[in-house]
C-alpha positions in Angstrom: 51.5 55.7 99.1 51.5 59.5 99.5 53.2 59.3 102.9 55.9 57.1 101.3 56.4 59.7 98.5 56.7 62.5 101.0 59.3 60.6 103.0 61.3 60.1 99.7 61.1 63.9 98.9 62.2 65.1 102.3 65.9 63.8 102.0 66.0 65.4 98.5 64.8 68.7 99.8 67.3 68.6 102.6 70.1 67.8 100.2 69.0 70.7 97.9 69.1 73.1 100.9 72.6 71.9 101.8 73.8 72.4 98.2 72.3 75.9 98.1 74.0 76.8 101.3 77.3 75.6 99.8 76.8 77.4 96.5 75.6 80.7 97.9 78.8 81.6 99.8 80.9 80.7 96.7 78.7 83.0 94.5 79.0 85.8 97.0 82.7 85.4 97.2 83.1 85.5 93.4 81.0 88.6 93.2 83.0 90.3 95.9 86.3 89.5 94.2 84.9 90.7 90.9 83.8 94.0 92.5 87.2 94.5 94.1 89.0 93.9 90.9 86.7 96.3 89.1 87.2 99.1 91.7 91.0 98.6 91.6 91.7 98.1 87.9 89.0 100.0 86.0 90.4 103.5 87.0 93.9 102.3 85.9 92.5 101.0 82.7 90.6 104.3 82.1 93.8 106.3 82.7 95.6 104.1 80.2 92.8 104.6 77.7 92.7 108.3 78.2 96.4 108.6 77.5 95.7 107.6 73.9 92.7 109.9 73.4 92.8 113.2 71.4 91.7 116.2 73.4 88.3 116.2 71.8 87.5 112.7 73.1 88.8 113.1 76.7 85.4 114.0 78.2 83.5 111.2 76.4 83.0 107.7 77.7 83.6 106.1 74.4 86.2 103.3 74.3 86.2 103.4 70.5 88.3 106.2 69.1 91.3 106.9 66.9 94.3 106.4 69.2 97.2 108.9 69.1 100.7 109.1 70.5 100.6 112.9 70.6 100.1 112.9 74.4 103.2 110.9 75.0 105.2 113.1 72.6 103.9 116.2 74.3 105.0 115.1 77.8 108.5 114.5 76.5 108.7 117.8 74.7 110.8 120.8 75.9 107.6 122.5 77.2 107.2 119.8 79.8 110.4 117.8 79.8 109.1 114.6 81.5 112.5 112.9 81.0 114.2 115.3 83.5 111.6 114.5 86.2 111.8 110.8 85.4 115.6 110.9 85.9 115.3 112.8 89.2 112.8 110.2 90.5 115.0 107.3 89.3 118.1 108.7 90.9 116.4 109.3 94.2 114.8 105.8 94.3 117.9 103.9 93.2 120.4 105.6 95.6 118.0 105.6 98.5 117.1 102.0 98.0 120.7 100.8 97.8 121.7 102.7 101.0 118.6 101.6 102.8 119.2 97.9 102.0 122.9 97.9 103.0 122.3 99.8 106.3 119.1 97.9 107.2 120.6 94.4 106.5 123.7 95.1 108.7 121.6 96.8 111.4 119.1 94.0 111.4 121.8 91.4 111.7 123.4 93.2 114.6 120.1 93.6 116.4 119.2 90.0 115.8 122.5 88.3 116.7 124.5 90.4 119.1 123.9 91.2 122.7 123.4 95.0 122.9 122.5 96.7 126.2 119.2 98.4 125.9 118.2 96.6 122.7 114.5 96.9 123.4 114.8 100.6 123.9 116.7 100.9 120.6 114.1 98.9 118.8 111.3 101.0 120.3 113.2 104.2 119.3 113.4 102.9 115.7 109.7 102.1 115.7 108.8 105.4 117.3 110.2 107.3 114.3 107.3 105.8 112.3 104.7 107.4 114.7 105.8 110.9 114.0 103.7 112.6 111.3 105.9 113.5 108.3 104.5 117.0 108.2 106.2 117.8 111.5 109.6 117.2 110.0 109.2 119.5 107.0 110.1 122.8 108.7 113.3 121.4 110.4 114.4 119.8 107.1 113.7 123.0 105.2 115.7 125.2 107.6 118.6 122.7 107.7 118.7 122.2 104.0 118.5 125.9 103.3 121.5 126.5 105.6 123.4 123.6 104.0 122.5 124.6 100.4 120.6 121.3 99.8 117.2 122.8 98.8 116.1 121.7 95.4 118.7 118.9 95.1 118.3 115.2 94.7 120.8 114.7 97.6 118.3 116.5 99.9 115.5 114.2 98.8 117.7 111.1 99.3 118.5 112.2 102.9 114.8 112.8 103.7 113.7 109.4 102.3 116.5 107.6 104.1 115.1 108.8 107.4 111.8 107.2 106.6 112.8 103.9 104.8 115.7 102.7 107.0 113.7 102.3 110.2 110.9 100.6 108.4 113.3 98.2 106.6 115.2 97.4 109.8 112.0 96.3 111.5 110.9 94.2 108.6 114.2 92.5 107.8 115.0 91.8 111.5 111.9 89.7 111.7 113.2 87.5 109.0 116.7 87.4 110.5 115.2 86.1 113.8 113.6 83.1 112.0 117.0 81.9 110.7 118.5 79.3 113.1 121.8 80.5 114.6 123.1 76.9 114.4 123.7 77.4 110.7 126.0 80.3 111.4 127.8 78.4 114.1 128.4 75.5 111.8 129.8 77.8 109.1 132.0 79.5 111.7 133.4 76.1 112.7 134.2 75.4 109.0 136.3 78.6 109.0 133.9 81.1 107.3 134.3 84.7 108.4 131.4 86.9 109.6 131.1 88.7 106.3 131.2 85.4 104.4 128.4 84.0 106.6 126.3 87.1 106.0 126.9 87.1 102.3 126.7 83.4 101.5 124.2 82.1 104.1 122.1 84.8 105.7 121.3 86.9 102.6 120.0 84.0 100.5 117.9 82.7 103.4 116.6 86.2 104.2 116.1 87.0 100.5 112.2 87.0 100.7 112.3 89.5 103.6 114.8 91.7 101.8 112.7 91.7 98.6 109.6 92.5 100.6 111.3 95.4 102.3 112.6 96.6 98.9 109.1 96.6 97.4 107.6 98.6 100.2 110.5 101.0 100.3 110.4 101.4 96.5 106.7 102.3 96.6 107.3 104.8 99.5 110.1 106.6 97.7 108.6 106.5 94.2 105.3 107.9 95.4 106.7 110.4 97.9 105.0 113.8 97.3 105.0 116.1 100.3 108.8 116.5 100.9 109.4 116.7 97.1 106.8 119.5 96.8 108.2 121.6 99.6 111.9 121.0 99.3 112.2 121.3 95.5 111.5 124.0 93.1 112.8 123.4 89.7 116.0 121.3 89.3 115.1 118.3 91.6 111.4 118.0 91.0 110.2 114.4 90.9 107.4 112.8 89.0 104.6 113.0 91.7 105.1 116.8 91.9 105.5 117.2 88.1 102.0 115.7 87.5 100.5 118.9 89.0 102.1 120.9 86.2 99.2 119.8 83.9 96.8 121.9 86.0 96.8 125.4 84.4 94.7 128.5 84.0 92.5 126.8 81.4 91.9 123.7 83.5 93.5 120.2 83.6 95.0 118.8 80.5 93.6 115.3 81.2 95.0 113.5 78.2 98.6 114.5 78.8 98.2 114.0 82.5 96.9 110.4 81.8 100.0 109.8 79.6 102.4 111.0 82.3 100.4 109.0 84.9 100.7 105.8 82.8 104.5 106.3 82.6 104.6 107.0 86.3 102.8 103.7 87.1 105.0 101.7 84.7 108.2 101.3 86.9 106.2 100.0 89.8 104.4 97.4 87.7 107.7 96.2 86.1 109.4 96.0 89.5 106.5 94.0 91.0 106.5 91.6 88.0 110.3 91.0 88.4 110.1 90.2 92.2 106.5 88.9 92.5 107.5 85.4 93.5 109.9 86.4 96.3 107.5 89.1 97.4 104.6 86.7 97.8 107.0 84.2 99.6 108.1 87.0 102.0 104.5 88.1 102.7 103.3 84.6 103.5 106.4 83.1 105.2 105.3 84.5 108.6 102.0 82.5 108.5 103.7 79.1 107.8 105.6 77.4 110.6 
């Protein structure tokens, strides 16, 4: 009798072990995801919270306080003039991004579709520009811009950023162009479509996820660019990343106002990502699906 009961329990124990082995990885995965989310978003949440705190509450860990908009009013006041730095960053980003996309799309199409002698060398040269540390380019840019009168101008920052974003976008968009069958273009050409018509009506819609992906990465690169803006600007063309250090004074850091400016600094990136999130995800995952 006992032996029969033991035989009945053994399958149940084996089944329990299998269920534990299945549940444990799932629990571990959920805990890992939760920790990653906490590490990523808690600092952002705390910055947002601090931006509404009065100065007396900045160094406390309390999340219950009387919120105030004085920090946001202070950063837009004449003493700081955040609007000026915001407009400088916006001008640099918009102009650089438009030029980057136009040049990189046309260059990617040419490299993908046409026979060009030494194409591999050209592609390696484009890629090699990304291997050069940015700090090495600072002195040549500074000397050149000083001689041309481009120091402390948004035009100078646009030129600097173009040298970094165009090669990156060409490599990224060309990969998407290569995946588009050339037979589609040949059929459109037979139907009488011009080269520009084919690019505008056929290639651009098909390569849209890749173009959006390149736009997102280039936007983040330009919007967060700090080193060149710090060295090549002084007063008139200062951008937001550099302007955030203005909250560090002789009496210390004005954390509540810096948090308000930081929240406004993050906002365009969040809005841009929300607008293009579907195309961005499609572009990031298209290479893994064949």
